[in-house]
C-alpha positions as CSV (number, residue, x, y, z in Angstrom):
1,M,-36.5,-12.2,37.0
2,S,-35.2,-14.1,34.4
3,R,-35.8,-17.6,33.8
4,R,-32.5,-18.5,34.3
5,S,-32.3,-17.1,37.8
6,T,-35.0,-19.1,38.9
7,K,-33.0,-22.3,38.3
8,S,-32.3,-24.3,41.8
9,P,-28.8,-25.5,42.4
10,R,-30.2,-28.7,42.1
11,H,-30.9,-28.0,38.6
12,L,-27.7,-26.5,37.6
13,F,-25.6,-29.6,38.8
14,A,-28.0,-31.8,36.9
15,N,-27.5,-29.9,33.8
16,S,-23.5,-29.2,34.1
17,L,-22.4,-33.0,33.9
18,N,-22.8,-34.0,30.3
19,H,-24.1,-37.5,30.6
20,P,-25.1,-40.0,28.1
21,F,-27.6,-42.0,29.7
22,T,-30.6,-40.5,28.0
23,D,-29.6,-41.4,24.6
24,A,-26.9,-44.5,24.5
25,P,-28.3,-46.9,22.4
26,G,-30.6,-49.6,24.0
27,H,-31.0,-47.2,27.2
28,Q,-33.4,-44.5,25.9
29,F,-35.5,-43.5,29.3
30,A,-38.8,-41.5,29.2
31,T,-38.3,-38.6,31.4
32,S,-40.5,-36.6,33.4
33,R,-40.2,-33.0,35.4
34,I,-40.1,-33.2,38.9
35,G,-39.3,-29.8,40.6
36,G,-37.9,-28.5,37.6
37,D,-35.6,-31.2,36.8
38,A,-35.4,-34.2,34.1
39,K,-35.6,-37.4,35.8
40,P,-36.0,-40.5,34.1
41,S,-39.1,-42.5,35.1
42,L,-37.1,-46.1,35.3
43,P,-34.7,-46.0,38.1
44,P,-30.7,-45.6,38.1
45,P,-28.3,-48.6,38.4
46,S,-27.9,-49.9,41.3
47,V,-25.1,-48.2,43.5
48,F,-23.8,-51.7,45.0
49,P,-20.9,-52.7,42.6
50,V,-19.4,-49.1,42.9
51,I,-20.0,-49.6,47.1
52,L,-18.1,-52.5,46.4
53,A,-15.3,-51.2,44.3
54,G,-14.6,-48.1,46.9
55,F,-14.3,-51.1,49.7
56,T,-11.8,-53.0,47.5
57,A,-9.9,-50.2,46.8
58,F,-9.3,-49.0,50.7
59,L,-9.2,-52.5,52.1
60,D,-5.2,-52.3,52.1
61,L,-4.2,-48.5,51.8
62,Y,-4.4,-47.5,55.4
63,A,-4.3,-50.9,57.0
64,T,-1.2,-50.3,58.8
65,Q,-2.3,-47.3,60.8
66,P,-3.2,-49.3,63.6
67,L,0.1,-51.1,63.4
68,L,2.0,-47.8,63.3
69,P,3.2,-48.4,67.4
70,L,3.6,-52.2,67.0
71,L,5.9,-51.6,63.7
72,M,8.3,-49.3,66.1
73,R,8.9,-52.2,68.2
74,V,9.0,-55.0,65.9
75,F,11.5,-53.1,63.6
76,D,13.0,-50.6,66.3
77,A,12.3,-47.9,64.1
78,S,11.0,-44.3,64.6
79,H,7.9,-42.5,64.0
80,F,8.8,-40.9,60.4
81,A,9.9,-44.6,59.6
82,V,7.1,-46.3,60.6
83,S,4.7,-43.6,59.3
84,L,6.4,-44.6,55.3
85,T,4.2,-47.8,55.5
86,V,1.3,-45.2,55.3
87,T,3.1,-42.5,52.8
88,A,4.8,-45.2,50.5
89,A,0.9,-46.2,49.4
90,T,-0.1,-42.8,48.9
91,V,3.0,-41.9,47.1
92,G,2.7,-44.5,44.7
93,V,-1.1,-43.4,44.1
94,A,-0.1,-40.1,43.5
95,I,2.4,-40.9,40.7
96,S,0.0,-43.5,39.1
97,A,-3.3,-41.7,39.1
98,P,-2.8,-39.6,36.1
99,I,-1.5,-42.6,34.0
100,V,-4.0,-45.2,34.8
101,G,-6.8,-42.3,34.2
102,R,-5.7,-42.3,30.2
103,V,-5.2,-46.3,30.2
104,A,-9.1,-46.7,31.5
105,D,-10.0,-43.9,29.1
106,L,-8.1,-46.1,26.2
107,A,-8.5,-49.6,27.5
108,G,-12.4,-49.6,29.3
109,R,-13.3,-48.7,32.9
110,K,-14.5,-52.3,34.1
111,R,-11.2,-54.0,32.4
112,V,-8.9,-51.7,34.4
113,I,-11.0,-51.7,37.6
114,V,-10.9,-55.5,37.7
115,W,-7.4,-56.2,36.7
116,S,-6.3,-53.8,39.4
117,S,-8.2,-55.6,42.0
118,F,-5.9,-58.7,41.2
119,I,-2.7,-57.1,41.1
120,V,-3.5,-55.2,44.7
121,A,-4.1,-58.8,45.8
122,A,-0.7,-60.0,44.7
123,A,1.1,-57.3,46.2
124,T,-0.5,-57.8,49.3
125,V,0.6,-61.3,49.5
126,L,3.9,-60.0,49.0
127,C,3.7,-57.5,52.0
128,A,2.9,-60.5,54.1
129,T,6.3,-62.2,52.9
130,A,8.4,-58.9,53.7
131,T,11.3,-59.7,56.3
132,S,12.1,-55.9,56.8
133,L,10.7,-52.6,57.2
134,Q,12.7,-51.6,53.7
135,Q,10.7,-54.5,52.0
136,F,7.4,-53.8,53.5
137,I,7.5,-50.6,52.6
138,A,8.5,-51.1,49.1
139,W,5.6,-53.4,48.7
140,R,3.2,-51.0,50.2
141,F,4.4,-48.5,47.5
142,I,3.2,-51.3,44.8
143,Q,0.1,-51.3,46.5
144,G,-0.1,-47.7,46.2
145,L,0.7,-47.8,42.6
146,V,-2.4,-49.9,41.4
147,T,-5.0,-48.6,43.6
148,P,-5.9,-45.9,41.4
149,G,-6.7,-48.3,39.0
150,I,-9.8,-49.0,41.3
151,F,-10.7,-46.1,42.7
152,A,-10.1,-43.0,40.6
153,I,-11.5,-45.0,37.3
154,T,-14.6,-46.0,39.5
155,I,-15.2,-41.9,39.9
156,A,-15.4,-41.6,36.4
157,Y,-17.5,-44.6,36.0
158,I,-19.7,-43.3,38.1
159,H,-20.1,-39.8,36.1
160,E,-20.4,-41.9,32.8
161,E,-23.0,-44.7,33.8
162,Y,-25.0,-42.8,36.1
163,P,-27.7,-40.1,35.3
164,A,-26.3,-36.2,35.9
165,W,-29.4,-35.5,38.8
166,Y,-28.2,-39.1,40.4
167,A,-24.6,-38.5,40.2
168,G,-24.2,-37.2,43.8
169,R,-25.6,-39.9,45.6
170,A,-23.8,-42.6,43.6
171,S,-20.6,-40.8,44.3
172,A,-21.7,-40.8,48.2
173,A,-22.6,-44.4,48.2
174,Y,-19.1,-45.0,46.5
175,V,-17.6,-42.8,49.1
176,S,-19.4,-45.2,51.9
177,G,-17.7,-48.0,50.2
178,T,-14.6,-46.7,51.0
179,V,-15.2,-46.0,54.6
180,T,-16.2,-49.3,55.0
181,G,-13.5,-51.2,53.4
182,G,-11.0,-48.8,55.2
183,F,-12.6,-49.7,58.5
184,C,-12.5,-53.4,57.6
185,G,-9.0,-53.5,56.8
186,R,-8.0,-51.5,59.5
187,A,-9.9,-53.4,62.2
188,L,-9.1,-56.8,60.5
189,V,-5.3,-56.0,60.8
190,G,-5.5,-54.8,64.2
191,L,-7.3,-57.9,65.2
192,L,-5.2,-60.4,63.8
193,S,-1.7,-58.7,64.3
194,S,-2.7,-58.4,68.0
195,S,-3.9,-62.4,68.4
196,F,-1.4,-63.9,65.8
197,S,1.1,-61.5,63.8
198,W,1.3,-58.8,61.1
199,E,2.2,-61.1,58.7
200,T,-0.9,-63.4,58.9
201,A,-3.0,-60.1,59.1
202,F,-1.8,-59.4,55.3
203,A,-2.5,-62.7,53.9
204,V,-5.9,-62.9,55.1
205,L,-6.4,-59.2,53.6
206,A,-4.9,-61.0,50.5
207,V,-7.6,-63.5,50.0
208,T,-10.2,-60.7,50.9
209,N,-8.9,-58.9,48.1
210,V,-9.4,-62.0,45.5
211,L,-12.7,-62.6,46.6
212,A,-13.5,-58.8,46.0
213,A,-11.7,-58.8,42.9
214,F,-13.9,-62.0,41.7
215,S,-17.0,-60.2,42.6
216,L,-16.1,-56.8,40.8
217,A,-15.8,-59.2,37.4
218,K,-19.5,-60.7,38.4
219,W,-21.0,-57.6,39.3
220,L,-19.8,-54.1,38.0
221,P,-21.6,-53.8,34.7
222,Q,-19.8,-53.2,31.6
223,E,-19.7,-49.5,30.6
224,R,-22.4,-48.8,27.9
225,T,-19.9,-46.9,25.6
226,S,-17.1,-50.0,25.1
227,E,-15.6,-48.6,21.9
228,P,-11.6,-47.9,22.4
229,R,-11.2,-43.9,23.1
230,R,-8.2,-43.6,20.9
231,A,-6.2,-40.5,21.2
232,D,-4.3,-38.9,18.7
233,A,-0.2,-38.2,19.0
234,G,0.4,-35.9,21.8
235,G,-3.5,-35.6,22.6
236,H,-2.9,-36.6,26.4
237,G,-0.1,-33.8,26.8
238,R,-2.9,-31.3,25.5
239,S,-5.4,-32.9,27.6
240,V,-3.0,-32.4,30.6
241,L,-2.7,-28.9,29.7
242,R,-6.1,-27.9,29.2
243,L,-7.4,-29.7,32.7
244,L,-4.6,-27.6,34.5
245,A,-5.7,-24.8,33.1
246,N,-9.2,-25.1,34.2
247,G,-9.2,-22.8,37.2
248,R,-12.3,-24.6,39.1
249,L,-10.9,-28.1,38.7
250,F,-7.4,-27.0,39.8
251,A,-9.1,-25.3,42.8
252,T,-11.0,-28.7,43.5
253,N,-7.2,-30.5,43.3
254,A,-6.3,-27.8,46.2
255,V,-9.6,-29.0,48.1
256,G,-9.1,-32.9,47.6
257,F,-5.3,-32.2,48.6
258,C,-6.5,-30.5,51.9
259,V,-9.1,-33.0,52.6
260,L,-6.8,-36.1,52.5
261,F,-4.0,-34.1,54.5
262,V,-6.5,-33.7,57.5
263,Q,-7.4,-37.5,57.4
264,V,-4.0,-39.1,57.3
265,A,-2.6,-36.5,59.6
266,V,-5.3,-37.2,62.3
267,F,-6.0,-41.1,62.1
268,T,-2.3,-41.5,61.8
269,Y,-0.8,-39.7,64.9
270,V,-3.8,-40.3,67.0
271,T,-2.5,-43.8,67.1
272,F,0.7,-42.8,68.9
273,H,-1.6,-40.4,71.4
274,L,-3.7,-43.3,72.5
275,E,-0.9,-45.9,72.6
276,A,0.8,-43.5,75.2
277,P,-0.1,-42.9,78.7
278,P,-2.7,-42.5,79.9
279,Y,-4.7,-44.4,77.6
280,L,-2.1,-47.2,76.5
281,L,-4.2,-49.0,73.8
282,S,-3.5,-52.0,72.6
283,T,-2.9,-52.9,68.8
284,A,-6.4,-54.5,69.0
285,A,-8.1,-51.6,70.4
286,L,-6.1,-49.2,68.1
287,G,-7.9,-51.1,65.1
288,W,-11.5,-51.3,66.7
289,L,-10.7,-47.3,66.9
290,F,-11.7,-47.2,63.2
291,I,-15.0,-48.1,63.8
292,V,-15.6,-44.6,63.9
293,Y,-15.4,-44.9,60.0
294,L,-19.0,-46.6,60.0
295,F,-20.5,-43.3,61.5
296,G,-19.5,-41.4,58.3
297,A,-20.5,-44.4,55.9
298,A,-24.0,-43.8,57.2
299,V,-23.5,-40.3,57.1
300,T,-22.1,-39.5,53.7
301,P,-25.1,-41.0,51.7
302,L,-27.4,-38.3,52.8
303,A,-25.0,-35.7,52.5
304,G,-24.8,-36.7,48.7
305,K,-28.5,-36.0,48.5
306,W,-28.3,-32.7,50.4
307,V,-25.1,-31.7,47.5
308,D,-27.4,-32.7,45.2
309,I,-30.3,-30.0,46.1
310,Y,-28.3,-27.2,47.7
311,G,-24.9,-27.3,46.0
312,H,-21.2,-28.0,46.5
313,R,-20.0,-25.2,48.4
314,T,-22.9,-25.6,51.0
315,G,-21.8,-29.4,51.1
316,L,-18.0,-28.8,51.7
317,T,-18.8,-26.1,54.3
318,A,-20.7,-28.7,56.3
319,G,-17.8,-31.2,56.4
320,M,-15.2,-28.9,57.1
321,A,-17.6,-27.5,60.3
322,V,-17.9,-30.8,61.8
323,G,-14.3,-31.5,61.0
324,V,-13.0,-28.7,62.7
325,L,-15.5,-29.6,65.6
326,G,-14.2,-33.3,65.7
327,A,-10.5,-32.0,66.0
328,V,-11.2,-29.5,68.8
329,M,-12.9,-32.6,70.7
330,T,-10.0,-34.9,70.1
331,L,-8.1,-32.5,72.2
332,A,-10.2,-33.3,75.5
333,A,-9.0,-35.8,77.9
334,P,-11.7,-38.5,78.3
335,L,-11.3,-41.4,75.7
336,W,-15.1,-41.1,74.9
337,A,-14.7,-37.4,73.6
338,I,-11.7,-38.4,71.7
339,V,-13.4,-41.2,70.0
340,I,-16.8,-38.8,69.0
341,G,-14.2,-36.3,67.7
342,L,-12.5,-38.5,65.5
343,A,-15.9,-39.7,64.4
344,L,-16.8,-36.4,63.4
345,V,-13.5,-35.6,62.0
346,G,-13.9,-38.8,59.7
347,S,-17.4,-37.7,58.4
348,G,-16.5,-34.5,57.7
349,V,-13.7,-35.6,55.6
350,F,-16.0,-38.1,53.8
351,I,-18.6,-35.5,53.2
352,A,-15.9,-33.1,51.7
353,Q,-14.4,-36.0,49.7
354,A,-17.9,-37.1,48.0
355,T,-18.7,-33.4,47.5
356,A,-15.4,-32.6,45.8
357,S,-15.4,-35.8,43.7
358,S,-18.8,-35.3,42.6
359,Y,-17.6,-31.6,41.5
360,I,-15.0,-33.0,38.9
361,G,-17.8,-34.1,36.9
362,V,-19.4,-30.5,37.0
363,V,-16.4,-28.6,36.0
364,T,-14.8,-31.4,33.6
365,K,-16.8,-32.2,30.0
366,A,-14.1,-34.2,28.4
367,D,-11.3,-36.4,29.6
368,R,-12.7,-37.1,32.9
369,G,-11.1,-40.2,33.7
370,L,-7.7,-38.1,33.4
371,A,-9.1,-35.4,35.0
372,V,-10.0,-38.0,38.3
373,G,-6.6,-39.2,38.0
374,L,-5.0,-35.3,38.4
375,Y,-7.5,-35.2,41.1
376,S,-6.1,-38.3,42.7
377,T,-2.6,-37.1,42.3
378,A,-3.2,-33.8,44.6
379,Y,-5.1,-35.8,46.8
380,Y,-2.6,-38.4,47.6
381,L,-0.1,-36.0,47.7
382,G,-1.9,-34.4,50.5
383,G,-2.1,-37.7,52.2
384,T,1.8,-38.5,51.7
385,L,2.3,-34.7,53.3
386,G,-0.2,-35.8,55.8
387,G,1.6,-38.7,56.8
388,S,4.9,-37.2,57.1
389,L,4.9,-33.2,58.2
390,P,3.0,-33.9,61.3
391,S,6.0,-35.7,62.9
392,L,7.8,-32.7,63.0
393,F,5.0,-31.1,65.1
394,W,4.8,-34.2,66.9
395,E,8.4,-34.2,68.1
396,Q,8.1,-30.3,69.1
397,G,4.4,-30.1,70.7
398,G,2.8,-33.5,70.9
399,W,-0.7,-34.2,69.4
400,L,-2.2,-30.4,70.4
401,A,0.7,-29.2,67.7
402,C,-0.9,-31.8,65.4
403,V,-4.3,-30.8,66.0
404,S,-3.3,-27.1,65.4
405,L,-1.9,-28.1,62.2
406,V,-5.1,-30.0,60.8
407,I,-7.6,-27.1,61.6
408,V,-5.0,-24.6,59.9
409,V,-5.5,-26.9,57.1
410,Q,-9.4,-27.2,57.1
411,V,-9.9,-23.6,57.2
412,V,-7.9,-23.2,54.1
413,T,-9.8,-25.5,52.5
414,L,-13.0,-23.7,53.1
415,G,-11.1,-20.4,52.0
416,I,-10.4,-22.0,48.4
417,A,-13.8,-23.7,48.1
418,G,-15.1,-20.2,48.8
419,V,-13.1,-18.4,46.2
420,F,-13.0,-20.6,43.5
421,W,-16.2,-23.1,43.6
422,R,-18.7,-20.6,41.5
423,P,-21.4,-21.7,39.6
424,S,-21.4,-22.2,35.9
425,A,-21.6,-19.1,34.0
């Protein structure tokens, strides 16, 4: 057997990231051989700053999900109309993600992350002042336009600032931050809207955003390579074409599309399912429903370590299998079974997202900020379709039809990864 064939998947993953950690000026690391992998004798940077960035990015993005039945009553609107409060934000993300990736490559990642956090806070204040559903949707779109400056750049930041052998775990820690932020945003909005008003809920979210932005400014380390990355004329277009021609990256983008489709479809339309008889859950109860996200926050870091050891296809397969099981369980009648099913769907999505975002670093050697931006565009286009397409299925067949659509998308996701996520040559 050749020496090359004896390398473990973890070794292949570690060497597939072209990481500058060991040769950056002032950051020389002595290494030791552990299980065939080169590891630094000093520990990697703390993952707390990237957890905080993930929390900040997703605090607002899906905050309207528990409000949808309430917004239908307040604005006398249809299921589709209020679902636009979710999809408008995801459309904004899809539009701006590739642009902000290039801006970060040129201007510096920490600067873009911090300033984007402050702008999201301002947009959240404006959401609280909206007097019509149309105004509210417009400000949600602005929130979406700015949000990639936090989350997309944080993913690129991880692949540049953390050693290759630790990137899977750092990515999983970041996803745990996004999970926690997503839960806190939904729960906070649900509780405050039930006790006070949805406007008050968004005003409190805005204050939380400001505090998070100041915390990122203080605790997120400046990237070590701080020189401006200057692109020649036409360089951006050539970079985009080169990345689009990368078959494995294109497949990863398709996986991301499907992953967010599943999440948005399930957690948007389950609120209509549980607000109706026989469940009749209140707005506050629907907000607390998203506590199932915390289960995913606990599971995802363990999955990240598993990906580092066993490989990305194994991680994605596990995530999708858990998600399919969870989707089927939501068809049961007892509320407790639906809640467990939602916990499994959420965990499967978070495992798959951590796996896919980590795989970007495997299949790209340059323009990673732009690569993450393109991935984010595909990811949030999936979320946009996941927020709107199931409305047609809901009208025809209710929750059963929505779940059937979700399972089909989960199976397609596995097929894409099985065909295109091949080990490096």
